[in-house]
N, C-alpha and C positions, 0 to 999 in steps of 0.2 A: 180015552179022554184025558187021563193023567199024562200020558205020553205027549199028546198034542199040546197041552198047556205048558208042559216043561219045555218043549221045542219053541213055543212062542215067546216064553220068558227069556230063553237063551238068545233068541234073535234080537229082542228089544235091548237086552244088556249089551250085546255086541255092537248094535248101532250107536248106543250112547257112548260106548268106549271109543268108537271110531271118530265120532264128532268131537269128543274131548281131546283126542290126540291131535286132530287138525288145528284146534284153537291153540294148543301148546306150541305147535310148529310156527304159527303166525306170530305168537308172542316172542319166540326165540329169534326170528328174523328181524322183526320191526323193533324189538327192544322194549316195547310197552304195548299193553292191550289197546284195542280200538277205542275204548272209553277214555284212555289216557291221551290218545292222539286228539280226540275230539275236544278234550278239556284243555289242550295246550293253547297258550295265548297266540293271537294272530301275529304273523311276521311283520316287522316294522316297514312302513312305506319307504321307497327309495328316496335318498336325499335330493333336494332341488339342484339343477345344473348350475355351475358357476356363471357369473355375468360374462358376456362375450368380450374378448380383448379388443382395445381400440386399435384402429389402423394407424400404422406409423408412416409419417411423411418426413422427408428431409427438407429443412428450411435454411434459407440464407438471409441474414439480416442486412439490409442495404442502407447506405447513406447517400444523401443528395449532395451533389457537387455541381458547380457551374462548368459544364462541359462544352467546349468549342467544337461544334460539328465541322466536319470536312466533307467536301464533295469533289469528285474527280470528273472532269468534263473533257471531251475531245474537240479539237478544232484545228487551226492552222495558223502559221505566222503570216503577218501581212505588214508591209512597210507602212510606217506612220503617215508619210506623205508621199504623193506621187504627182507629177505634173508634166506637161508637154512643153517643150521649147517650140514655139510656133512663129511663123513669119508675120511681120507687121506691115509689109508692103509687098508689091509685086517684084518679081525678078527671077533670074536664073541662078542656081547654086553654083558658085564659082570656087568655093572653098568649103570643105567639110572637116572640121577640126576634131571630131570625136568619133568613136566607134563603141560598140557594146562593151561594157565593163570599164569605161573611162571614168575616173573620179573627177568631178567638177565642183567648183565653188559657185555660189550665187553670183551671177553677173558675168561669168566666163563666156567668151565667144564660142558658140557651138558651130555656126556656119556663117558664110558671107555670101550675100546676093550681089548680082551684077549692079553696077553703079547707076545705070539708067539716068545719067545727067544730074544726079543728085549732088555730086561734088561741085559741079559747075554752078549750080544754084547757090551753094555755100560761098563760092568765090565771088559771085556777083553780089550777093547780099553783103558780104564783108566790105567790098569796094564801095558800095553805096553808103554803108555806115561811115566809112572813113571820109567820104565826101561830105556827108551831113555834119560830121564833127568839125571839119575844116570850115564849112560855111557858118556853122553856129559860132565858132570862135571869132570869126571876122565880124559877123553881124553884132555880136555882143560888144566888141570894142567900139563899133559905130554908135551903139546905143549909149555906151558910157561917155563917148565924146559929144553926144547930143545930136549926132548927124541923123540917126534914126530914132523914131519915137519909141518910148519904153513899152508901148502897147504891143509891139512886135515880139517881145520876149516870150510870151506863151506860145506863139506860133513857132518860134525857133526851137523851143523845147519839145513841142509836139512832133516836129519833123525828125528830131533826133531820136525820140522814143520809138517812132514808127520804123526807123531804119534798124534800131537795135532789135525790135520784135521780128522784123523780116529775117535778120541773120539767125536769131534763135530758132525760128521756124525751119529755115533751110538746114541748119545743123541737126535738128531733131529728125527731119526727113532723111538726112544722110545716115543717121544712126539707126534708122529702121532697117537699113540694109544689113545690119549685123544682128544675127539671131543669137540671143543670150540665154544662159541657163536661168530658169526662174527660182531655183533652189539648189542647195548643196546636196550632193548625193552621187549615185552611180547611174551611168547611162545604161538603161535596160534594153532599149531598141532604137534603131535609126532608120525610120521609114523613108527618108529622103536619099537621093543619089546625086552625085556630081553631074552638073549639066541639066538637072531637072528644073523645069519652069514651075515656079510656085506662085500661088495666089495668096491673098491675105488670109491669115488664120490657119494655114496648113501646118501640120506637125512636122518638125524636122528631127526631133529626138525625144524619147520618153525617159524621164529621170525619176528615180525613186530614192527617198531618204531612208537609209537603213538604221539610223540612230535617232530616237529610240525605235525598236521593233515592237510590233504588237502581236500578242497571242489572242486570237479571236475565237471565242467559244459560244455555244448556245446553252441557255439554262432553262429548265422547266418552270412553269408559272408557279407551282407549289413551293419552289425553292427560291423564288425571286426575292421574297421579303427578307431573306437572310444575307443578301449581297449588297454592299454599299461601296460607293466610290471611296478609295483610300484603303480598302481591305488588302492585306498582303496575300500573295499567291506564289506558288512554286510551279515551274513549267519544265516539263521533260519533253524533249524532241525525239522524233523517230530516229534521228542520227545518233542518239545517245547523249547529246548535249543537255545540260541542265542550266536553269537560270531562275532568278526570282524577280518579282516585280510587284506592282500594285494595280488594283482596278482603277482604270481611268474613265470608263464609260459604262453605264448600264442603260440599255434601251428601255423606253417606256411604251414601245409598240411591238406587239408580237408578230412573228413571221406568219404570213398567211397560210403557208403549207404545213408547218410543223407546230405552230402555236408556242414557239419558244422565243426567248428574248436574247438579244445579242449582248455579250459582255466583252469588253476590250481590256486587256492587261498590258501595261507598258513595261518593256524589258530594256535594260541598258545594253546597248550594242555598239559601244564606241569603237571597238576593233573591227566591226563588220563581220564577225564570225558567223552570225546567224543570218541565213538567207531568207528571202521572201518565199512564202508558199509551202513551208515544211509542215508536215503533220505534227501536231503538238497535243500534249495532254496536260491540262492545268488542274492543280489541286487548290481549292479555295477553302479558307477557314471562315465559317459562317459565325453568326452571332451566338454567344454562349447561352445555354439553356440549362436550368436546374434539372439534372438527370441522375439516374441510378444505373449502375452496371450490373447486369444479370446474365446468367448463362442462356444461350440460345434455346436450350431445351425447356426453359421455364415458361415460354410463351404457350398459351393455350386459348381456347375459345369458350365463351360462356354458353349457357343453354340458348341464349338469344342470338348466338353467332357473333358476338362482339370479341375483338382481339384484346387480350390482357393477360393477367397472371392471377393465380390463386394465392391468397394470404392466409396466415393463421393469426387470429387476434389474441388479445390477452386472456380470453377464456378458452383458448385452444379450439376455437371454432373456425371452420373454413369460410372465407369470404372471397369475393371476386373484385378485382380492380382493373378497369380498362386503362390501357397505356397507349402512347404514341411512340413510334420508333424514331429516335433522334439520330442515331448512327448505327449502321449495321456492320459489325466486325466479323472476323473469321470464326471465333469461338464464343464471343460475348456480344451483347447488345447494350446500347445506351438508350434508355427509355425515359419518358417523362410521364407524370401523372401519378406517381407513387408517393405516399407520405414518407417523411424521413424516419428511418429506423424500422421500416416495415419488414415483417418476417415472410419472405417470399418462398413458396413451396417450389423447390427445384427438382424434386423427385417424388413421384406418386401423385402429382397434381391431376392426372387424367383418370384417377381411380377414386376420387372423392368428389363430393358435391357441396354446394354452398349450404351452410348451416350444419354440416356434419361435425361431430366432435371427434378429434383425432389426437394422436400422440406425436407431437413434433420432436424431431431429432436434429441437432445441428448438422449442417451439410458436411463439415469436415469429418465428424464421427461416422456419418453414414457412408462416406466415401471410403473410410478406413476399414469398414466391415465387409466391403465387397471383395 
């Protein structure tokens, strides 16, 4: 019995010693007892995240100026005037005084038709007039002497006038046998031939006036309002020649096929260097419009699909302004519709929306950082 009790007590003492040694190990590893850990204050909550940084955009402040728009249109040169030298009576061509390329002045004889007894009629009418003049002089002397009554004086004068009219008519008929140039210019075509029988009104020669020359172009209806008679224009020909002139005519009626309007530009061509029918390119300066120059990349579309640019207002908030293109250049655009001094977003405009608060950076600074 004593031995059993002694063994039980030894076992209990050994268990207590083992438990005590385990708690000491835990205390050595953790640095403090479990009760100390439980009594430690709670760890502080993590600090709140900093406010998100604003999106930077490059802006360019624009100024409004009166910009004269220019448009370039294709066309061709055309003689200012052209006319046909036509016959005024019947006859056969007995003399042809011109050929293609001949320079003529107004009234020059282009061709001669056969006489057809016209000269004989002139001789007859002249002889009759001379007879009437002699008779009138004799009868007037008789009236002055009292041999003839004074009442015959009107009859004598009427006979004389009739003879003068008959001579003028015969001379006019004879002149119709001469085909004359209706204007000064260059003979472009000669459809008649020597020995050809001609009727009244048939063309003998086609004449074109080369000074001034016209540059004829077609303009779209949306651009028509900016072109006025008297506007200056520069013309470049496919031959490499250049010239300047002014708008002489703007049509008020559209072409049925193209819905464009004819514009004629008068060009000085005193030396005749510019030929008729050459392909031409005309540049016209239109009416000036208050405009701002912006980079091409600044253009964008609003959420509604409207063309314009995004701006930054005084509160650094994004806004949208619709614009109209005044002139399209290679690297920049001239647009209307912007307020003077507007800060246009030229980089980053496609990554922001209206109403967003942003950090604007001057365009020159942004370009230097790239």
